[in-house]
C-alpha positions in Angstrom: 128.1 105.6 109.8 128.7 108.8 111.7 129.3 108.6 115.4 126.1 108.6 117.4 125.3 108.9 121.1 124.9 105.5 122.8 122.2 104.5 125.2 122.7 101.4 127.4 119.8 99.4 128.8 119.5 97.7 132.2 120.0 93.9 132.3 117.1 92.0 130.8 115.5 95.2 129.4 116.4 94.3 125.9 113.9 91.4 125.7 111.1 93.6 124.2 113.5 94.9 121.5 114.4 91.3 120.6 110.7 90.9 119.9 110.9 94.1 117.7 108.9 96.3 120.0 109.3 99.9 118.6 109.6 101.8 121.9 112.1 102.0 124.8 110.8 103.4 128.0 112.9 105.7 130.2 112.9 103.2 133.1 114.7 100.6 131.0 117.8 102.9 130.5 121.0 102.2 132.6 123.2 104.9 131.2 123.6 107.4 128.4 126.9 108.1 126.8 126.6 111.8 126.0 123.8 114.4 126.2 121.4 113.8 123.4 119.0 116.5 122.3 115.3 115.7 121.9 114.8 114.3 118.4 118.4 113.2 117.9 119.2 109.8 116.4 120.8 107.5 119.0 122.1 103.9 119.1 120.7 101.5 121.7 122.9 98.8 123.3 122.2 96.0 125.8 123.7 95.6 129.2 126.5 93.5 127.6 127.2 96.3 125.1 125.7 94.5 122.1 124.0 96.6 119.5 120.2 96.4 119.6 118.6 99.3 117.6 118.8 102.9 116.4 116.1 105.4 116.9 114.9 108.9 117.8 115.6 110.1 121.4 112.9 112.0 123.2 112.1 113.3 126.6 109.4 111.5 128.5 108.3 108.0 129.4 109.0 106.8 125.9 112.7 107.6 125.6 113.5 106.1 122.2 111.3 105.4 119.2 113.0 102.7 117.1 113.7 103.3 113.4 115.8 100.2 112.7 117.0 97.1 114.4 120.1 97.1 112.1 123.0 99.6 112.1 122.4 102.0 109.3 122.5 105.7 108.4 119.2 107.5 108.9 119.4 109.5 105.6 117.2 110.1 102.6 117.9 106.6 101.2 116.6 105.1 104.5 113.4 107.1 104.3 113.0 106.4 100.6 113.3 102.6 101.2 110.6 102.6 103.9 108.2 104.8 101.9 108.7 102.6 98.8 107.9 99.5 100.9 104.7 101.1 102.3 103.7 102.4 98.8 104.1 98.9 97.3 102.0 97.4 100.0 99.1 99.9 99.4 99.2 99.3 95.7 99.1 95.5 96.2 96.0 95.9 98.4 94.3 98.1 95.9 94.3 101.1 98.2 96.6 103.3 96.0 94.6 103.1 92.7 94.4 106.5 91.0 91.3 105.4 89.0 89.1 104.7 92.0 91.1 105.4 95.2 93.6 108.2 95.3 93.0 108.8 99.0 94.8 106.5 101.5 97.2 106.4 104.5 100.7 105.8 103.1 102.6 105.7 106.4 100.9 104.7 109.6 103.5 105.1 112.3 104.6 101.9 114.0 102.6 99.8 111.5 105.1 100.9 108.8 108.1 100.8 111.2 108.2 104.6 111.3 106.9 105.4 114.8 105.7 109.0 115.1 105.1 109.6 111.4 101.8 109.8 109.5 101.6 110.4 105.8 98.2 110.7 104.1 97.7 110.9 100.3 94.9 113.0 98.7 95.2 112.7 94.9 98.6 114.4 94.1 99.0 116.0 97.6 100.7 114.3 100.5 100.1 115.5 104.0 102.9 114.7 106.5 102.1 114.7 110.2 104.8 114.3 112.9 103.9 113.0 116.4 107.5 113.1 117.7 110.3 115.6 117.7 112.5 113.2 115.8 110.1 113.1 112.9 109.7 116.9 113.0 113.5 117.3 112.7 113.6 114.9 109.8 110.7 116.4 107.9 112.8 117.9 105.0 114.6 114.5 104.4 111.2 112.7 104.6 109.7 115.1 102.0 112.7 114.6 99.7 112.4 110.9 100.0 108.7 110.9 99.5 109.0 112.8 96.2 111.8 110.4 95.1 109.8 107.3 96.0 106.5 108.4 94.4 107.7 110.5 91.5 105.0 112.1 89.4 102.3 110.7 91.7 103.0 113.6 94.1 103.1 117.3 93.2 102.5 118.8 96.7 103.7 118.0 100.2 102.0 119.8 103.1 103.5 119.6 106.6 100.8 119.7 109.3 102.0 119.0 112.8 101.3 122.1 114.9 98.6 120.2 116.9 100.4 116.8 117.2 103.9 117.6 118.3 104.7 117.6 122.1 103.9 121.1 123.3 106.7 120.9 125.9 109.3 120.7 123.2 108.8 124.4 122.3 109.5 123.8 118.7 107.8 126.9 117.4 106.5 124.8 114.5 104.5 126.3 111.6 102.4 124.3 109.2 103.1 124.8 105.5 104.1 123.4 102.1 107.4 121.6 101.9 106.9 121.1 98.1 104.5 122.7 95.7 101.7 125.0 96.8 98.0 125.3 97.2 96.1 122.6 95.4 92.5 122.0 94.5 93.0 118.2 94.2 89.8 116.2 94.6 90.2 113.2 96.7 88.7 110.0 95.2 87.5 107.2 97.6 85.7 104.2 96.1 84.7 106.3 93.1 83.2 109.1 95.3 84.7 112.6 95.2 85.6 114.8 98.1 87.0 118.3 98.6 89.6 118.0 101.5 90.8 120.9 103.6 94.2 119.7 104.8 95.3 123.2 105.8 92.5 124.0 108.3 90.6 120.7 108.7 90.8 118.2 111.5 93.5 115.5 111.4 95.1 115.7 108.0 91.9 116.9 106.5 89.8 113.7 106.1 89.1 110.7 108.3 90.7 108.1 106.1 90.4 105.4 108.8 86.6 105.4 108.5 86.7 104.1 104.9 85.3 100.7 105.7 82.7 102.1 108.0 81.5 104.4 105.2 81.2 101.4 102.9 79.2 99.5 105.5 76.8 102.4 105.9 76.2 102.4 102.2 75.0 98.8 102.4 72.5 99.7 105.1 71.1 103.0 103.7 68.7 101.9 101.0 65.2 103.4 101.5 66.1 104.7 104.9 66.0 108.1 106.5 69.6 108.8 107.6 70.9 111.3 110.1 74.7 112.0 110.1 75.6 113.8 113.4 78.9 115.6 113.7 79.2 115.2 110.0 82.4 117.2 109.4 83.0 116.9 105.6 80.0 114.7 105.0 81.8 111.5 104.2 79.1 109.3 105.7 76.4 111.4 104.1 77.8 111.0 100.6 78.0 107.2 101.0 74.4 107.1 102.3 73.3 109.0 99.2 74.9 106.5 96.9 73.4 103.7 99.0 70.0 105.0 97.8 68.9 106.5 101.1 65.4 108.1 101.0 66.6 111.1 102.9 69.9 112.2 104.4 70.4 115.0 106.9 73.9 116.2 108.0 74.4 118.1 111.2 77.5 119.9 112.6 78.0 122.9 114.8 80.7 124.3 112.4 79.3 126.4 109.5 82.5 125.7 107.6 82.0 121.9 108.0 78.4 122.2 106.7 79.6 124.3 103.7 82.2 121.6 102.9 79.6 118.9 103.3 77.2 120.6 100.9 80.1 121.0 98.4 80.8 117.3 98.6 77.2 116.3 98.2 76.9 118.6 95.2 80.1 117.2 93.7 78.7 113.7 93.7 74.9 114.3 93.5 74.2 117.7 91.9 70.7 119.1 92.6 69.7 116.1 94.6 67.0 117.2 97.0 67.3 114.1 99.3 70.0 115.9 101.3 69.8 118.8 103.7 72.5 120.1 106.1 72.2 122.0 109.4 74.8 124.1 111.2 73.4 123.5 114.7 74.4 122.3 118.1 74.2 118.6 118.0 72.6 118.1 121.3 69.9 120.7 120.7 69.2 119.0 117.3 68.9 115.6 118.9 66.4 116.9 121.5 64.0 118.1 118.8 64.5 115.5 116.1 61.7 113.2 117.1 61.4 109.9 115.3 62.2 111.2 111.9 65.2 108.9 111.3 65.7 105.2 111.3 69.5 105.2 110.8 71.8 107.5 112.7 75.6 107.9 112.4 76.9 109.2 115.8 80.6 109.9 115.7 81.2 112.7 118.2 84.6 114.3 118.8 86.6 113.6 122.0 84.8 115.7 124.6 87.4 114.8 127.3 90.9 114.4 125.9 92.5 114.1 129.4 91.3 113.0 132.8 91.7 115.8 135.2 92.9 114.6 138.6 91.6 116.5 141.7 92.6 116.0 145.3 
C-alpha cells in the first residue's frame, strides 16, 4: 500500500466503526497527520493508534465515508470486487434478468458498502452518479472496473453528477459518457418497455426505486379510472394500462415529460385510446378534475428542499 494521510479519533469515538458504521463525523476527530484534500483516500486510526478503516475524506460534518474496514489499496481491483459482489446479488434476486428486467440499481451507496456512489443500469447503459467528491475523483477507475466486472452486459457508461455533488467543492464537473456514446437502449422492467432519458431526465433518468409501487398499482387498476399526477415518464401509467384500467390520464407540467410518457404508452400499448396525457399545471388540473377518477397516483416533487431559517 502507498502511504496515506492518517486521521486519529478521540477516545471512545471508534465504537461506531467497530459496528461497521460507514461515516465518521468531524467532531469525532482528534488529529489529522497531514493536510488531506477533499476526496482523498485516508486511513482512520483509534485513540490508541490501532487501524480502523480507510475511506474518502471530505469537508463538512461527515468527514470520512468508509470504503473498507481492512487495509487495502483503493484501486481498480477494489472497485471491481465490490461491483461483482453487487451484480451477483442482483442476479440472485432476479433483478438483473436481461429477458424481463434489464433495469435495476446495481450500486446503492452504503447498502453496497460504497457510500456516495449510485450506479443504475438501463439495458446495456450504466449511469454513474457521485454524491461525494471522493467518488467523483474515482469515476474513471469505477468506470474501468464496471466494464471489467460486467463485460458485454455493458456498452455505455454515462456519468451524471452535476446536480448531486457538493456545490461548495467547486469541481466544475460536466456530465458525459465515460465509455461508449449515445444509446437508444430500451429499458425493460417486468416485461414493460421504457425509453429513458438519462442525459436530461431527473435522477439517473428513471425512478427505479418505485418498481414495487408500480407493481402494486397494476393489481389495483382493473376496471378503474386512473389519474397519474406528476407522471414524469409515465411509469405508473404504463403499469395501470397493463392492469386493465378502464381509463388512464397522465398529467405533468413538463411538455417533454408528457412527450416521453406518450412514447412509453405507445411502445407498450400502440393505438390504445384508453390513455390521454396533459401538459398542465398539476394544481389547476386538480381543481377542475371533478370526480372523474377513482384511483389517483400522487407523487409530487420536493417543493421545499431546504428549511429556510429566518430571525
